[in-house]
N, C-alpha and C positions, 0 to 999 in steps of 0.2 A: 861332535853331536853328544848330547847327554840324555839319557834315558832313566827315568825313575820308576821303580817298580815296588809296589807294596802289597800287603795282604793281610788276612786275619785281623780285622778291625773288631769284629764280635760285638757290634752294637755300642761301642765305646766312642761316643761322639766328642767328649773333650780331647781324646787322643787324635781323632780324625781331624778335629779342627786345628790341633796343634801341627799336625802332619801338613796341612795345607799352607798354614803360616810358614813352615820351614821350607817348602819348596819355592816360596816367594823368594827365598834367598839363594837356593841352589839353582833355580831357573832351568829345569830341564826342557828340552825340546819335545819330549814326548813322555807320557805317563800311562802306565798300565796298571791294573789291579787284578790279583790272582785269587780273589774270592774270600769266602767266609765273611760276609758283611754282617751276619746277624748271630745271635745267641748270646748267652752269658751276661747280658745287661738290658737296660730298659729303652735304649734309643735305636731299636732295629729300624723303624720306619724313617726316622730322621737321617740315619746313616745311609739307607738306600736312596733317599731323596737328595743327599749331598752328592753322591755319586752319579746320579741320573742327570741332575741339572748341569753338571760340569762335562757331560759326554764322555766320561773316561771309558775306554775299552776295559771290559771287565769279564773274567771267566767265573764259573760257578764253583765255590767251594762246597765240601760235603754237607755243611750246615745249609747253605743256600739251596742245595738240591733237595734235601729233606723238607725244609720249610716251604719252599716253592711248590711242593706237591702235598702240603698239609700232613706229612708223614710224622710219626712219633719216633722215627729213627734218624738220628743225625749222621750215622755212619762213623761215629767216634769209637776209638778203642779204648774203653774204660778199663782199667785193670782191677778194681776192687768193688764190691758190692756198694760201698759208700759212694764211690765215683759214679757207679751206674745210677744209683738213686738220685744224686744231685743232677746228673745229666738228664734223667727223665723230667725232674722239675724244670730245668732249664728250657728244653725244647717244647714241653707243654705251654710254658709261660710265653715262649717266642710265637708259637702257633697262635695263641690268643691274641697276642700284641699285634702282629703284623696285618695290615689292611689289605684288602682285595687287590688293589692297584699295585701295591708293592709287592705281594706274592706273585702277581702276574709277571712283574719285571724279573724276579728271581727265576721264573721258569724259562725265560727266554735267554739265559746266559749260556754261552758256549762252554764246552769242556776245555778247549785248548785254543790258543792263539799262537800262530807261527809266522814270523816276520823274516823276510830274506833281504839283506843288504848287499849291494855289490859297490863298495867304496873304491875299489880298485880291481885288479885283475882277478881277485879272489872272491868267492861267494861266502857270505856269513849267515848261517841259519840260526835264528833265535827261536827257541820253543818255550812257551809259558803254560805251565799246567798248575793245578792246585797240589795234588798229592804226588802222582807220577803220570807219565803218559799212559800207562796200564790201568790205572785204577785211581779214581778221584780221591779216595781216603787210605792210599798206600803212604805209609811213613818212610821217607827217605832220610834216615838219620846219618849223621856224620860218619859213623863207624860201619856204614854199608860196605861191604866186601868190594874191592876195586873192580874185580871181574863182573860182578852183578851190576854195578853202576855203569861201567863201560858198555855192558850189553844194552842196557836201557837207553844210552845215548846213541849207540850205533844204530840200534833198530829205529829210533825216532829221527835219525839223520840230523841230530842237533849238535852244532858247534858250541852253542851255549843254551843250556837248559835252567830256566828259573821256576822255582817252586816254593811252597810255603808249607802250611799243615803241621809241621812239628813245633813251630814257634821258636826255632832254635837257628840262628843264622850261621852260615858257614860258606866257604868257597873252596872247592877242590879242583884241580886241574889234572887231567889225564893224557899222558903222551901216546901217540900211536904212529905208525908208519903210513904214509899216503903218497903215492907217486914218487917214491924214492926219497921223500923228505920226512922229518918229523913234524908232525901236526899236533894239535892240542884240542881237547874238549874241555868245556868248563861246566861244572854243577854248581849251581849257586841257590842256596836256600836264603830267601830274602827276609826271614824273621817275621815279626809280627808288629803291626801298629798298636793294636789295642789290648793284646793279651801275651805279653812276652813270657817266656818260660826258661830263661837262660840265666836268671838271677840279676838281670838288670831291668828295673820296672820302667825305664824310659822306652818310648816307642822306637821302632826300627824300620828303616827301609833301605833299599839299595839304590845307588846312583852308578850307572854304566857310562864311561866315556869311550866313545869310538872315534877315530879319526881317519885320514886318508890312507894311513898306513896299517889300519887294523886288519889283521889276518889270522887265520886258524894256524898259520906256520910260525907266528911270533907271539908267544904267550904274554909277553910284556907290552904289546901294543893294544890290549884290552885291559882298560882299568876298571876295577870293581871296588866300590867304596860303600862300606856299611855306615849309614848315618844314624846316630841316636840323637833323639830330641826330647826335651822335658815337655811334660803335660800335667795337668792337674790330676794326679792319681787318686787323690783323697776324694776329689768330687765323684770320680767314677766308682770308688770303692763304696762311698756313702749311698750312692744310688743303688748299688746292690742291696745294701743293708737295710734300706727303707722299702724295698720291694719284697715280693714272695720268694725271691730267689734265695738259695742257700747262702748264708754269710761266709761260707768258705771261698766263694768265688771273689769277694772283697779281699780276702787274706791273700789269694793267689795274685791279685793285681798289686798289692803293696809289696810283696815279696818276689814276685815274678817266677813263679814255679808252676 
């Protein structure tokens, strides 16, 4: 069984189109979207429409939550006054752009999705969130303290937790004792389809492979693959530059920061 998870499209229709083309090659059995459909570019409505027409199970990102309620707060942690100013322009523009039906759709998105598989005698609990189970806009960076991350996983009863929000992909595995055996929990940041921040401008998503032997007691039985795909970055960057959005967002697309 193959499961594709993607997140943080941020109104980047060229990247989303390229993602859909790529999964025609990887052919997952299930697809989930972990939110942040809108913001930072011009195709907010088109991205929402593409997700809706495919019936992809989707949770709300912090940007979706804000725009769904016509709020001027996207829940983003901007660090400088320049970033705050750019962010204010982005959410104002997105709120003007998004149509009533699309805004209504954003309001219906759930906060979490949890899936349980029983492929053998073991149960596997998969939890999908945007930021963290505790808060939609909590940033779980790769250097998060192991005890803190394990506490989040244990509290959520997640064997595998998938999340986005930081736009920086990684996979961490944590060992613990269960029923006298060593078991493992997986924390997987799935990166960003439309606004990568890890220095690689290509879109990113995760492909999980589970089989009849997949178990929390065997970390090698769960395969996690980060897939990068090319898309027309320049088309997305120029769309920013020809809009009222700050040109800095175009530079971020080109350089992935």
